[in-house]
mmCIF file as Biopython writes it, N, C-alpha, C and O atoms, coordinates in Angstrom:
data_model
#
loop_
_atom_site.group_PDB
_atom_site.id
_atom_site.type_symbol
_atom_site.label_atom_id
_atom_site.label_alt_id
_atom_site.label_comp_id
_atom_site.label_asym_id
_atom_site.label_entity_id
_atom_site.label_seq_id
_atom_site.pdbx_PDB_ins_code
_atom_site.Cartn_x
_atom_site.Cartn_y
_atom_site.Cartn_z
_atom_site.occupancy
_atom_site.B_iso_or_equiv
_atom_site.auth_seq_id
_atom_site.auth_asym_id
_atom_site.pdbx_PDB_model_num
ATOM 1   N N  . MET A ? 1  ? 0.875   -1.293 -0.042 1.0 0.0 1  A 1 
ATOM 2   C CA . MET A ? 1  ? -0.021  -0.042 -0.079 1.0 0.0 1  A 1 
ATOM 3   C C  . MET A ? 1  ? 0.917   1.270  -0.035 1.0 0.0 1  A 1 
ATOM 4   O O  . MET A ? 1  ? 1.895   1.323  0.710  1.0 0.0 1  A 1 
ATOM 5   N N  . ALA A ? 2  ? 0.604   2.146  -0.750 1.0 0.0 2  A 1 
ATOM 6   C CA . ALA A ? 2  ? 1.208   3.489  -0.878 1.0 0.0 2  A 1 
ATOM 7   C C  . ALA A ? 2  ? 0.853   4.301  0.230  1.0 0.0 2  A 1 
ATOM 8   O O  . ALA A ? 2  ? -0.319  4.391  0.596  1.0 0.0 2  A 1 
ATOM 9   N N  . VAL A ? 3  ? 1.994   5.031  0.913  1.0 0.0 3  A 1 
ATOM 10  C CA . VAL A ? 3  ? 1.703   5.872  1.765  1.0 0.0 3  A 1 
ATOM 11  C C  . VAL A ? 3  ? 0.702   6.997  1.632  1.0 0.0 3  A 1 
ATOM 12  O O  . VAL A ? 3  ? 0.920   7.698  0.644  1.0 0.0 3  A 1 
ATOM 13  N N  . LYS A ? 4  ? -0.269  7.332  2.317  1.0 0.0 4  A 1 
ATOM 14  C CA . LYS A ? 4  ? -1.171  8.455  2.208  1.0 0.0 4  A 1 
ATOM 15  C C  . LYS A ? 4  ? -0.977  9.481  3.119  1.0 0.0 4  A 1 
ATOM 16  O O  . LYS A ? 4  ? -0.501  9.069  4.177  1.0 0.0 4  A 1 
ATOM 17  N N  . ILE A ? 5  ? -1.181  10.677 3.076  1.0 0.0 5  A 1 
ATOM 18  C CA . ILE A ? 5  ? -0.933  11.769 3.937  1.0 0.0 5  A 1 
ATOM 19  C C  . ILE A ? 5  ? -2.108  12.785 3.933  1.0 0.0 5  A 1 
ATOM 20  O O  . ILE A ? 5  ? -2.097  13.545 2.965  1.0 0.0 5  A 1 
ATOM 21  N N  . THR A ? 6  ? -3.081  12.942 4.791  1.0 0.0 6  A 1 
ATOM 22  C CA . THR A ? 6  ? -4.319  13.514 4.703  1.0 0.0 6  A 1 
ATOM 23  C C  . THR A ? 6  ? -4.242  14.620 5.772  1.0 0.0 6  A 1 
ATOM 24  O O  . THR A ? 6  ? -4.040  14.245 6.927  1.0 0.0 6  A 1 
ATOM 25  N N  . PRO A ? 7  ? -4.370  15.864 5.544  1.0 0.0 7  A 1 
ATOM 26  C CA . PRO A ? 7  ? -4.447  16.856 6.586  1.0 0.0 7  A 1 
ATOM 27  C C  . PRO A ? 7  ? -6.053  16.769 7.173  1.0 0.0 7  A 1 
ATOM 28  O O  . PRO A ? 7  ? -7.000  17.011 6.425  1.0 0.0 7  A 1 
ATOM 29  N N  . THR A ? 8  ? -6.196  16.473 8.299  1.0 0.0 8  A 1 
ATOM 30  C CA . THR A ? 8  ? -7.636  16.351 8.908  1.0 0.0 8  A 1 
ATOM 31  C C  . THR A ? 8  ? -8.271  17.794 9.175  1.0 0.0 8  A 1 
ATOM 32  O O  . THR A ? 8  ? -7.506  18.724 9.429  1.0 0.0 8  A 1 
ATOM 33  N N  . ASN A ? 9  ? -9.525  17.984 9.130  1.0 0.0 9  A 1 
ATOM 34  C CA . ASN A ? 9  ? -10.150 19.236 9.346  1.0 0.0 9  A 1 
ATOM 35  C C  . ASN A ? 9  ? -9.620  19.737 10.632 1.0 0.0 9  A 1 
ATOM 36  O O  . ASN A ? 9  ? -9.856  19.135 11.679 1.0 0.0 9  A 1 
ATOM 37  N N  . ASN A ? 10 ? -8.797  20.993 10.586 1.0 0.0 10 A 1 
ATOM 38  C CA . ASN A ? 10 ? -8.554  21.740 11.771 1.0 0.0 10 A 1 
ATOM 39  C C  . ASN A ? 10 ? -7.894  20.577 12.898 1.0 0.0 10 A 1 
ATOM 40  O O  . ASN A ? 10 ? -8.194  20.568 14.092 1.0 0.0 10 A 1 
ATOM 41  N N  . GLY A ? 11 ? -7.090  19.766 12.351 1.0 0.0 11 A 1 
ATOM 42  C CA . GLY A ? 11 ? -6.360  18.698 12.978 1.0 0.0 11 A 1 
ATOM 43  C C  . GLY A ? 11 ? -5.097  18.209 12.691 1.0 0.0 11 A 1 
ATOM 44  O O  . GLY A ? 11 ? -4.361  18.887 11.974 1.0 0.0 11 A 1 
ATOM 45  N N  . PRO A ? 12 ? -4.664  16.978 13.201 1.0 0.0 12 A 1 
ATOM 46  C CA . PRO A ? 12 ? -3.266  16.650 12.638 1.0 0.0 12 A 1 
ATOM 47  C C  . PRO A ? 12 ? -3.449  15.950 11.319 1.0 0.0 12 A 1 
ATOM 48  O O  . PRO A ? 12 ? -4.533  15.607 10.847 1.0 0.0 12 A 1 
ATOM 49  N N  . TYR A ? 13 ? -2.051  15.749 10.685 1.0 0.0 13 A 1 
ATOM 50  C CA . TYR A ? 13 ? -2.096  15.111 9.508  1.0 0.0 13 A 1 
ATOM 51  C C  . TYR A ? 13 ? -2.124  13.409 9.744  1.0 0.0 13 A 1 
ATOM 52  O O  . TYR A ? 13 ? -1.329  12.833 10.487 1.0 0.0 13 A 1 
ATOM 53  N N  . MET A ? 14 ? -2.910  12.913 9.173  1.0 0.0 14 A 1 
ATOM 54  C CA . MET A ? 14 ? -3.132  11.358 9.214  1.0 0.0 14 A 1 
ATOM 55  C C  . MET A ? 14 ? -2.470  10.830 7.967  1.0 0.0 14 A 1 
ATOM 56  O O  . MET A ? 14 ? -2.742  11.032 6.784  1.0 0.0 14 A 1 
ATOM 57  N N  . VAL A ? 15 ? -1.482  10.064 8.564  1.0 0.0 15 A 1 
ATOM 58  C CA . VAL A ? 15 ? -0.492  8.964  7.643  1.0 0.0 15 A 1 
ATOM 59  C C  . VAL A ? 15 ? -0.985  7.821  7.753  1.0 0.0 15 A 1 
ATOM 60  O O  . VAL A ? 15 ? -1.099  7.359  8.888  1.0 0.0 15 A 1 
ATOM 61  N N  . GLU A ? 16 ? -1.431  7.018  6.564  1.0 0.0 16 A 1 
ATOM 62  C CA . GLU A ? 16 ? -1.915  5.609  6.517  1.0 0.0 16 A 1 
ATOM 63  C C  . GLU A ? 16 ? -0.671  5.131  5.561  1.0 0.0 16 A 1 
ATOM 64  O O  . GLU A ? 16 ? -0.155  5.718  4.610  1.0 0.0 16 A 1 
ATOM 65  N N  . GLY A ? 17 ? -0.374  3.869  6.143  1.0 0.0 17 A 1 
ATOM 66  C CA . GLY A ? 17 ? 0.594   2.974  5.483  1.0 0.0 17 A 1 
ATOM 67  C C  . GLY A ? 17 ? 1.759   2.784  6.336  1.0 0.0 17 A 1 
ATOM 68  O O  . GLY A ? 17 ? 1.889   3.450  7.363  1.0 0.0 17 A 1 
ATOM 69  N N  . GLU A ? 18 ? 2.667   1.862  5.951  1.0 0.0 18 A 1 
ATOM 70  C CA . GLU A ? 18 ? 3.704   1.784  6.636  1.0 0.0 18 A 1 
ATOM 71  C C  . GLU A ? 18 ? 4.880   2.857  6.299  1.0 0.0 18 A 1 
ATOM 72  O O  . GLU A ? 18 ? 5.329   3.123  5.184  1.0 0.0 18 A 1 
ATOM 73  N N  . VAL A ? 19 ? 5.196   3.311  7.343  1.0 0.0 19 A 1 
ATOM 74  C CA . VAL A ? 19 ? 6.310   4.604  7.286  1.0 0.0 19 A 1 
ATOM 75  C C  . VAL A ? 19 ? 7.429   4.305  8.463  1.0 0.0 19 A 1 
ATOM 76  O O  . VAL A ? 19 ? 7.234   3.780  9.559  1.0 0.0 19 A 1 
ATOM 77  N N  . GLU A ? 20 ? 8.529   4.748  7.960  1.0 0.0 20 A 1 
ATOM 78  C CA . GLU A ? 20 ? 9.509   4.727  9.203  1.0 0.0 20 A 1 
ATOM 79  C C  . GLU A ? 20 ? 9.806   5.938  9.602  1.0 0.0 20 A 1 
ATOM 80  O O  . GLU A ? 20 ? 10.337  6.577  8.694  1.0 0.0 20 A 1 
ATOM 81  N N  . LEU A ? 21 ? 9.650   6.695  10.868 1.0 0.0 21 A 1 
ATOM 82  C CA . LEU A ? 21 ? 9.767   7.756  11.317 1.0 0.0 21 A 1 
ATOM 83  C C  . LEU A ? 21 ? 11.095  7.886  12.076 1.0 0.0 21 A 1 
ATOM 84  O O  . LEU A ? 21 ? 11.329  6.926  12.809 1.0 0.0 21 A 1 
ATOM 85  N N  . VAL A ? 22 ? 12.115  8.966  12.060 1.0 0.0 22 A 1 
ATOM 86  C CA . VAL A ? 22 ? 13.290  8.810  12.717 1.0 0.0 22 A 1 
ATOM 87  C C  . VAL A ? 22 ? 13.523  10.266 13.209 1.0 0.0 22 A 1 
ATOM 88  O O  . VAL A ? 22 ? 13.078  11.303 12.716 1.0 0.0 22 A 1 
ATOM 89  N N  . SER A ? 23 ? 14.335  10.100 14.311 1.0 0.0 23 A 1 
ATOM 90  C CA . SER A ? 23 ? 14.528  11.423 15.195 1.0 0.0 23 A 1 
ATOM 91  C C  . SER A ? 23 ? 15.644  12.147 14.469 1.0 0.0 23 A 1 
ATOM 92  O O  . SER A ? 23 ? 16.258  11.569 13.572 1.0 0.0 23 A 1 
ATOM 93  N N  . PRO A ? 24 ? 15.959  13.522 14.862 1.0 0.0 24 A 1 
ATOM 94  C CA . PRO A ? 24 ? 16.971  14.050 14.040 1.0 0.0 24 A 1 
ATOM 95  C C  . PRO A ? 24 ? 18.287  13.350 14.068 1.0 0.0 24 A 1 
ATOM 96  O O  . PRO A ? 24 ? 19.085  13.539 13.150 1.0 0.0 24 A 1 
ATOM 97  N N  . SER A ? 25 ? 18.592  12.479 15.156 1.0 0.0 25 A 1 
ATOM 98  C CA . SER A ? 25 ? 19.889  11.728 15.292 1.0 0.0 25 A 1 
ATOM 99  C C  . SER A ? 25 ? 19.765  10.671 14.521 1.0 0.0 25 A 1 
ATOM 100 O O  . SER A ? 25 ? 20.800  10.030 14.340 1.0 0.0 25 A 1 
ATOM 101 N N  . GLY A ? 26 ? 18.661  10.247 13.938 1.0 0.0 26 A 1 
ATOM 102 C CA . GLY A ? 26 ? 18.449  9.162  12.985 1.0 0.0 26 A 1 
ATOM 103 C C  . GLY A ? 26 ? 18.014  7.819  13.760 1.0 0.0 26 A 1 
ATOM 104 O O  . GLY A ? 26 ? 17.965  6.693  13.266 1.0 0.0 26 A 1 
ATOM 105 N N  . LYS A ? 27 ? 17.713  8.184  15.069 1.0 0.0 27 A 1 
ATOM 106 C CA . LYS A ? 27 ? 16.965  6.966  15.950 1.0 0.0 27 A 1 
ATOM 107 C C  . LYS A ? 27 ? 15.507  6.549  15.490 1.0 0.0 27 A 1 
ATOM 108 O O  . LYS A ? 27 ? 14.629  7.408  15.413 1.0 0.0 27 A 1 
ATOM 109 N N  . PRO A ? 28 ? 15.273  5.290  15.201 1.0 0.0 28 A 1 
ATOM 110 C CA . PRO A ? 28 ? 13.702  5.080  14.612 1.0 0.0 28 A 1 
ATOM 111 C C  . PRO A ? 28 ? 12.917  5.530  15.891 1.0 0.0 28 A 1 
ATOM 112 O O  . PRO A ? 28 ? 13.391  5.406  17.020 1.0 0.0 28 A 1 
ATOM 113 N N  . ILE A ? 29 ? 11.641  6.079  15.626 1.0 0.0 29 A 1 
ATOM 114 C CA . ILE A ? 29 ? 10.501  6.516  16.458 1.0 0.0 29 A 1 
ATOM 115 C C  . ILE A ? 29 ? 9.416   5.462  16.338 1.0 0.0 29 A 1 
ATOM 116 O O  . ILE A ? 29 ? 8.826   5.455  15.258 1.0 0.0 29 A 1 
ATOM 117 N N  . PRO A ? 30 ? 9.036   4.552  17.264 1.0 0.0 30 A 1 
ATOM 118 C CA . PRO A ? 30 ? 8.015   3.610  16.965 1.0 0.0 30 A 1 
ATOM 119 C C  . PRO A ? 30 ? 6.610   4.292  16.502 1.0 0.0 30 A 1 
ATOM 120 O O  . PRO A ? 30 ? 6.241   5.299  17.107 1.0 0.0 30 A 1 
ATOM 121 N N  . THR A ? 31 ? 5.964   3.862  15.639 1.0 0.0 31 A 1 
ATOM 122 C CA . THR A ? 31 ? 4.810   3.823  15.530 1.0 0.0 31 A 1 
ATOM 123 C C  . THR A ? 31 ? 3.698   2.741  15.561 1.0 0.0 31 A 1 
ATOM 124 O O  . THR A ? 31 ? 4.120   1.598  15.384 1.0 0.0 31 A 1 
ATOM 125 N N  . LYS A ? 32 ? 2.531   2.855  15.727 1.0 0.0 32 A 1 
ATOM 126 C CA . LYS A ? 32 ? 1.563   1.821  15.957 1.0 0.0 32 A 1 
ATOM 127 C C  . LYS A ? 32 ? 0.638   1.714  14.793 1.0 0.0 32 A 1 
ATOM 128 O O  . LYS A ? 32 ? -0.120  2.627  14.464 1.0 0.0 32 A 1 
ATOM 129 N N  . GLY A ? 33 ? 0.726   0.563  14.180 1.0 0.0 33 A 1 
ATOM 130 C CA . GLY A ? 33 ? 0.158   -0.075 13.093 1.0 0.0 33 A 1 
ATOM 131 C C  . GLY A ? 33 ? 0.249   0.863  11.852 1.0 0.0 33 A 1 
ATOM 132 O O  . GLY A ? 33 ? 1.169   1.675  11.751 1.0 0.0 33 A 1 
ATOM 133 N N  . GLY A ? 34 ? -0.800  0.723  10.843 1.0 0.0 34 A 1 
ATOM 134 C CA . GLY A ? 34 ? -0.534  1.399  9.649  1.0 0.0 34 A 1 
ATOM 135 C C  . GLY A ? 34 ? -1.219  2.727  9.699  1.0 0.0 34 A 1 
ATOM 136 O O  . GLY A ? 34 ? -1.379  3.203  8.575  1.0 0.0 34 A 1 
ATOM 137 N N  . LYS A ? 35 ? -1.712  3.534  10.780 1.0 0.0 35 A 1 
ATOM 138 C CA . LYS A ? 35 ? -2.269  4.642  10.756 1.0 0.0 35 A 1 
ATOM 139 C C  . LYS A ? 35 ? -1.700  5.380  11.930 1.0 0.0 35 A 1 
ATOM 140 O O  . LYS A ? 35 ? -1.883  5.018  13.092 1.0 0.0 35 A 1 
ATOM 141 N N  . THR A ? 36 ? -0.919  6.557  11.531 1.0 0.0 36 A 1 
ATOM 142 C CA . THR A ? 36 ? -0.413  7.658  12.500 1.0 0.0 36 A 1 
ATOM 143 C C  . THR A ? 36 ? -0.713  8.981  12.282 1.0 0.0 36 A 1 
ATOM 144 O O  . THR A ? 36 ? -0.710  9.514  11.172 1.0 0.0 36 A 1 
ATOM 145 N N  . PHE A ? 37 ? -1.009  9.596  13.477 1.0 0.0 37 A 1 
ATOM 146 C CA . PHE A ? 37 ? -1.448  10.999 13.381 1.0 0.0 37 A 1 
ATOM 147 C C  . PHE A ? 37 ? -0.265  12.030 13.916 1.0 0.0 37 A 1 
ATOM 148 O O  . PHE A ? 37 ? 0.220   11.874 15.037 1.0 0.0 37 A 1 
ATOM 149 N N  . LEU A ? 38 ? 0.131   13.014 13.101 1.0 0.0 38 A 1 
ATOM 150 C CA . LEU A ? 38 ? 1.343   13.825 13.281 1.0 0.0 38 A 1 
ATOM 151 C C  . LEU A ? 38 ? 0.753   15.177 13.426 1.0 0.0 38 A 1 
ATOM 152 O O  . LEU A ? 38 ? -0.093  15.659 12.673 1.0 0.0 38 A 1 
ATOM 153 N N  . CYS A ? 39 ? 1.365   15.838 14.637 1.0 0.0 39 A 1 
ATOM 154 C CA . CYS A ? 39 ? 0.958   17.075 15.115 1.0 0.0 39 A 1 
ATOM 155 C C  . CYS A ? 39 ? 1.014   18.252 13.864 1.0 0.0 39 A 1 
ATOM 156 O O  . CYS A ? 39 ? 2.032   18.307 13.173 1.0 0.0 39 A 1 
ATOM 157 N N  . ARG A ? 40 ? 0.084   19.012 13.655 1.0 0.0 40 A 1 
ATOM 158 C CA . ARG A ? 40 ? 0.163   20.024 12.516 1.0 0.0 40 A 1 
ATOM 159 C C  . ARG A ? 40 ? 0.020   21.614 13.404 1.0 0.0 40 A 1 
ATOM 160 O O  . ARG A ? 40 ? 0.441   22.664 12.918 1.0 0.0 40 A 1 
ATOM 161 N N  . CYS A ? 41 ? -0.507  21.541 14.473 1.0 0.0 41 A 1 
ATOM 162 C CA . CYS A ? 41 ? -0.845  22.804 15.344 1.0 0.0 41 A 1 
ATOM 163 C C  . CYS A ? 41 ? 0.553   23.207 16.078 1.0 0.0 41 A 1 
ATOM 164 O O  . CYS A ? 41 ? 0.548   24.334 16.573 1.0 0.0 41 A 1 
ATOM 165 N N  . GLY A ? 42 ? 1.685   22.486 16.210 1.0 0.0 42 A 1 
ATOM 166 C CA . GLY A ? 42 ? 2.741   22.804 16.936 1.0 0.0 42 A 1 
ATOM 167 C C  . GLY A ? 42 ? 2.629   22.726 18.348 1.0 0.0 42 A 1 
ATOM 168 O O  . GLY A ? 42 ? 3.602   23.095 19.006 1.0 0.0 42 A 1 
ATOM 169 N N  . GLY A ? 43 ? 1.378   22.214 19.070 1.0 0.0 43 A 1 
ATOM 170 C CA . GLY A ? 43 ? 1.176   22.394 20.559 1.0 0.0 43 A 1 
ATOM 171 C C  . GLY A ? 43 ? 1.363   20.859 21.094 1.0 0.0 43 A 1 
ATOM 172 O O  . GLY A ? 43 ? 1.208   20.599 22.287 1.0 0.0 43 A 1 
ATOM 173 N N  . SER A ? 44 ? 1.615   20.131 20.390 1.0 0.0 44 A 1 
ATOM 174 C CA . SER A ? 44 ? 1.628   18.743 21.097 1.0 0.0 44 A 1 
ATOM 175 C C  . SER A ? 44 ? 2.858   18.625 22.154 1.0 0.0 44 A 1 
ATOM 176 O O  . SER A ? 44 ? 3.875   19.314 22.085 1.0 0.0 44 A 1 
ATOM 177 N N  . THR A ? 45 ? 2.625   17.740 23.041 1.0 0.0 45 A 1 
ATOM 178 C CA . THR A ? 45 ? 3.631   17.598 24.097 1.0 0.0 45 A 1 
ATOM 179 C C  . THR A ? 45 ? 4.240   16.128 23.782 1.0 0.0 45 A 1 
ATOM 180 O O  . THR A ? 45 ? 5.031   15.553 24.529 1.0 0.0 45 A 1 
ATOM 181 N N  . ASN A ? 46 ? 3.795   15.660 22.676 1.0 0.0 46 A 1 
ATOM 182 C CA . ASN A ? 46 ? 4.328   14.123 22.373 1.0 0.0 46 A 1 
ATOM 183 C C  . ASN A ? 46 ? 4.709   14.417 20.729 1.0 0.0 46 A 1 
ATOM 184 O O  . ASN A ? 46 ? 4.375   13.596 19.874 1.0 0.0 46 A 1 
ATOM 185 N N  . LYS A ? 47 ? 5.244   15.331 20.471 1.0 0.0 47 A 1 
ATOM 186 C CA . LYS A ? 47 ? 5.796   15.643 19.011 1.0 0.0 47 A 1 
ATOM 187 C C  . LYS A ? 47 ? 6.514   14.304 18.720 1.0 0.0 47 A 1 
ATOM 188 O O  . LYS A ? 47 ? 6.923   13.527 19.582 1.0 0.0 47 A 1 
ATOM 189 N N  . PRO A ? 48 ? 6.616   14.134 17.272 1.0 0.0 48 A 1 
ATOM 190 C CA . PRO A ? 48 ? 5.686   14.553 16.314 1.0 0.0 48 A 1 
ATOM 191 C C  . PRO A ? 48 ? 4.350   14.120 16.231 1.0 0.0 48 A 1 
ATOM 192 O O  . PRO A ? 48 ? 3.591   14.399 15.304 1.0 0.0 48 A 1 
ATOM 193 N N  . PHE A ? 49 ? 4.036   13.339 17.350 1.0 0.0 49 A 1 
ATOM 194 C CA . PHE A ? 49 ? 2.637   12.861 17.323 1.0 0.0 49 A 1 
ATOM 195 C C  . PHE A ? 49 ? 1.563   13.872 17.913 1.0 0.0 49 A 1 
ATOM 196 O O  . PHE A ? 49 ? 1.860   14.828 18.629 1.0 0.0 49 A 1 
ATOM 197 N N  . CYS A ? 50 ? 0.473   13.588 17.579 1.0 0.0 50 A 1 
ATOM 198 C CA . CYS A ? 50 ? -0.898  14.400 17.908 1.0 0.0 50 A 1 
ATOM 199 C C  . CYS A ? 50 ? -1.285  13.950 19.214 1.0 0.0 50 A 1 
ATOM 200 O O  . CYS A ? 50 ? -1.455  12.750 19.431 1.0 0.0 50 A 1 
ATOM 201 N N  . ASP A ? 51 ? -1.451  14.912 20.188 1.0 0.0 51 A 1 
ATOM 202 C CA . ASP A ? 51 ? -2.057  14.443 21.294 1.0 0.0 51 A 1 
ATOM 203 C C  . ASP A ? 51 ? -3.203  15.036 21.770 1.0 0.0 51 A 1 
ATOM 204 O O  . ASP A ? 51 ? -3.563  14.950 22.943 1.0 0.0 51 A 1 
ATOM 205 N N  . GLY A ? 52 ? -3.968  15.817 20.647 1.0 0.0 52 A 1 
ATOM 206 C CA . GLY A ? 52 ? -5.210  16.373 20.867 1.0 0.0 52 A 1 
ATOM 207 C C  . GLY A ? 52 ? -5.428  17.884 21.321 1.0 0.0 52 A 1 
ATOM 208 O O  . GLY A ? 52 ? -6.462  18.441 21.690 1.0 0.0 52 A 1 
ATOM 209 N N  . THR A ? 53 ? -4.031  18.413 21.169 1.0 0.0 53 A 1 
ATOM 210 C CA . THR A ? 53 ? -3.947  19.894 21.761 1.0 0.0 53 A 1 
ATOM 211 C C  . THR A ? 53 ? -4.556  20.677 20.870 1.0 0.0 53 A 1 
ATOM 212 O O  . THR A ? 53 ? -4.973  21.738 21.336 1.0 0.0 53 A 1 
ATOM 213 N N  . HIS A ? 54 ? -4.748  20.479 19.680 1.0 0.0 54 A 1 
ATOM 214 C CA . HIS A ? 54 ? -5.411  21.210 18.629 1.0 0.0 54 A 1 
ATOM 215 C C  . HIS A ? 54 ? -6.817  21.644 18.927 1.0 0.0 54 A 1 
ATOM 216 O O  . HIS A ? 54 ? -7.261  22.757 18.645 1.0 0.0 54 A 1 
ATOM 217 N N  . SER A ? 55 ? -7.518  20.633 19.549 1.0 0.0 55 A 1 
ATOM 218 C CA . SER A ? 55 ? -8.862  20.844 19.890 1.0 0.0 55 A 1 
ATOM 219 C C  . SER A ? 55 ? -9.139  21.815 21.096 1.0 0.0 55 A 1 
ATOM 220 O O  . SER A ? 55 ? -10.219 22.355 21.338 1.0 0.0 55 A 1 
ATOM 221 N N  . LYS A ? 56 ? -7.822  21.954 21.899 1.0 0.0 56 A 1 
ATOM 222 C CA . LYS A ? 56 ? -7.944  22.763 23.167 1.0 0.0 56 A 1 
ATOM 223 C C  . LYS A ? 56 ? -7.451  24.148 22.823 1.0 0.0 56 A 1 
ATOM 224 O O  . LYS A ? 56 ? -7.708  25.061 23.608 1.0 0.0 56 A 1 
ATOM 225 N N  . THR A ? 57 ? -6.869  24.353 21.886 1.0 0.0 57 A 1 
ATOM 226 C CA . THR A ? 57 ? -6.294  25.727 21.305 1.0 0.0 57 A 1 
ATOM 227 C C  . THR A ? 57 ? -7.035  26.455 20.366 1.0 0.0 57 A 1 
ATOM 228 O O  . THR A ? 57 ? -6.795  27.634 20.106 1.0 0.0 57 A 1 
ATOM 229 N N  . GLY A ? 58 ? -8.037  25.713 19.784 1.0 0.0 58 A 1 
ATOM 230 C CA . GLY A ? 58 ? -8.794  26.316 18.727 1.0 0.0 58 A 1 
ATOM 231 C C  . GLY A ? 58 ? -7.869  26.522 17.324 1.0 0.0 58 A 1 
ATOM 232 O O  . GLY A ? 58 ? -7.988  27.474 16.552 1.0 0.0 58 A 1 
ATOM 233 N N  . PHE A ? 59 ? -6.973  25.464 17.192 1.0 0.0 59 A 1 
ATOM 234 C CA . PHE A ? 59 ? -6.271  25.554 15.905 1.0 0.0 59 A 1 
ATOM 235 C C  . PHE A ? 59 ? -7.148  25.396 14.840 1.0 0.0 59 A 1 
ATOM 236 O O  . PHE A ? 59 ? -8.103  24.619 14.831 1.0 0.0 59 A 1 
ATOM 237 N N  . GLN A ? 60 ? -6.743  26.296 13.754 1.0 0.0 60 A 1 
ATOM 238 C CA . GLN A ? 60 ? -7.362  26.427 12.439 1.0 0.0 60 A 1 
ATOM 239 C C  . GLN A ? 60 ? -6.511  26.032 11.231 1.0 0.0 60 A 1 
ATOM 240 O O  . GLN A ? 60 ? -5.527  26.726 10.977 1.0 0.0 60 A 1 
ATOM 241 N N  . ALA A ? 61 ? -6.739  25.214 10.638 1.0 0.0 61 A 1 
ATOM 242 C CA . ALA A ? 61 ? -5.835  25.013 9.501  1.0 0.0 61 A 1 
ATOM 243 C C  . ALA A ? 61 ? -5.806  26.079 8.292  1.0 0.0 61 A 1 
ATOM 244 O O  . ALA A ? 61 ? -6.823  26.600 7.833  1.0 0.0 61 A 1 
ATOM 245 N N  . ALA A ? 62 ? -4.667  26.296 7.901  1.0 0.0 62 A 1 
ATOM 246 C CA . ALA A ? 62 ? -4.326  27.258 6.823  1.0 0.0 62 A 1 
ATOM 247 C C  . ALA A ? 62 ? -5.447  26.973 5.608  1.0 0.0 62 A 1 
ATOM 248 O O  . ALA A ? 62 ? -5.805  25.856 5.236  1.0 0.0 62 A 1 
ATOM 249 N N  . GLU A ? 63 ? -5.794  27.938 5.214  1.0 0.0 63 A 1 
ATOM 250 C CA . GLU A ? 63 ? -6.863  27.984 3.852  1.0 0.0 63 A 1 
ATOM 251 C C  . GLU A ? 63 ? -6.452  27.136 2.797  1.0 0.0 63 A 1 
ATOM 252 O O  . GLU A ? 63 ? -7.238  26.396 2.206  1.0 0.0 63 A 1 
ATOM 253 N N  . ALA A ? 64 ? -5.015  27.234 2.495  1.0 0.0 64 A 1 
ATOM 254 C CA . ALA A ? 64 ? -4.458  26.386 1.339  1.0 0.0 64 A 1 
ATOM 255 C C  . ALA A ? 64 ? -4.667  25.019 1.544  1.0 0.0 64 A 1 
ATOM 256 O O  . ALA A ? 64 ? -5.115  24.364 0.603  1.0 0.0 64 A 1 
ATOM 257 N N  . ALA A ? 65 ? -4.389  24.403 2.745  1.0 0.0 65 A 1 
ATOM 258 C CA . ALA A ? 65 ? -4.404  23.140 3.141  1.0 0.0 65 A 1 
ATOM 259 C C  . ALA A ? 65 ? -5.983  22.545 2.973  1.0 0.0 65 A 1 
ATOM 260 O O  . ALA A ? 65 ? -6.280  21.578 2.270  1.0 0.0 65 A 1 
ATOM 261 N N  . VAL A ? 66 ? -6.762  23.212 3.645  1.0 0.0 66 A 1 
ATOM 262 C CA . VAL A ? 66 ? -8.310  22.911 3.389  1.0 0.0 66 A 1 
ATOM 263 C C  . VAL A ? 66 ? -8.623  22.968 2.120  1.0 0.0 66 A 1 
ATOM 264 O O  . VAL A ? 66 ? -9.226  21.971 1.724  1.0 0.0 66 A 1 
ATOM 265 N N  . ALA A ? 67 ? -8.388  23.932 1.201  1.0 0.0 67 A 1 
ATOM 266 C CA . ALA A ? 67 ? -8.713  24.031 -0.065 1.0 0.0 67 A 1 
ATOM 267 C C  . ALA A ? 67 ? -8.252  22.855 -0.949 1.0 0.0 67 A 1 
ATOM 268 O O  . ALA A ? 67 ? -8.903  22.435 -1.906 1.0 0.0 67 A 1 
ATOM 269 N N  . ALA A ? 68 ? -6.773  22.242 -0.438 1.0 0.0 68 A 1 
ATOM 270 C CA . ALA A ? 68 ? -6.276  21.377 -1.241 1.0 0.0 68 A 1 
ATOM 271 C C  . ALA A ? 68 ? -7.029  20.093 -0.979 1.0 0.0 68 A 1 
ATOM 272 O O  . ALA A ? 68 ? -7.156  19.317 -1.926 1.0 0.0 68 A 1 
ATOM 273 N N  . GLN A ? 69 ? -7.497  19.807 0.088  1.0 0.0 69 A 1 
ATOM 274 C CA . GLN A ? 69 ? -8.119  18.540 0.724  1.0 0.0 69 A 1 
ATOM 275 C C  . GLN A ? 69 ? -9.494  18.500 -0.025 1.0 0.0 69 A 1 
ATOM 276 O O  . GLN A ? 69 ? -9.861  17.424 -0.496 1.0 0.0 69 A 1 
ATOM 277 N N  . GLU A ? 70 ? -10.349 19.729 -0.173 1.0 0.0 70 A 1 
ATOM 278 C CA . GLU A ? 70 ? -11.558 19.664 -0.522 1.0 0.0 70 A 1 
ATOM 279 C C  . GLU A ? 70 ? -11.492 19.588 -2.016 1.0 0.0 70 A 1 
ATOM 280 O O  . GLU A ? 70 ? -12.510 19.208 -2.595 1.0 0.0 70 A 1 
ATOM 281 N N  . GLY A ? 71 ? -10.426 19.899 -2.722 1.0 0.0 71 A 1 
ATOM 282 C CA . GLY A ? 71 ? -10.490 19.724 -4.377 1.0 0.0 71 A 1 
ATOM 283 C C  . GLY A ? 71 ? -10.827 20.895 -4.704 1.0 0.0 71 A 1 
ATOM 284 O O  . GLY A ? 71 ? -10.985 21.184 -5.890 1.0 0.0 71 A 1 
#
């Protein structure tokens, strides 16, 4: 399966498919299964993963990302 990255509505990036995430030092970062949610608001305390902070801070996606997703 090809990797698919979808920006969710005013939320994280949803990454579907098998990917390998690595830290800046090159150390692998474990992921769970074939679906991973990556922070897009910048507020997660568990970066690069989403921890739901976007819903508490009122994060709103950039118009360009929303328009691209909606087609």
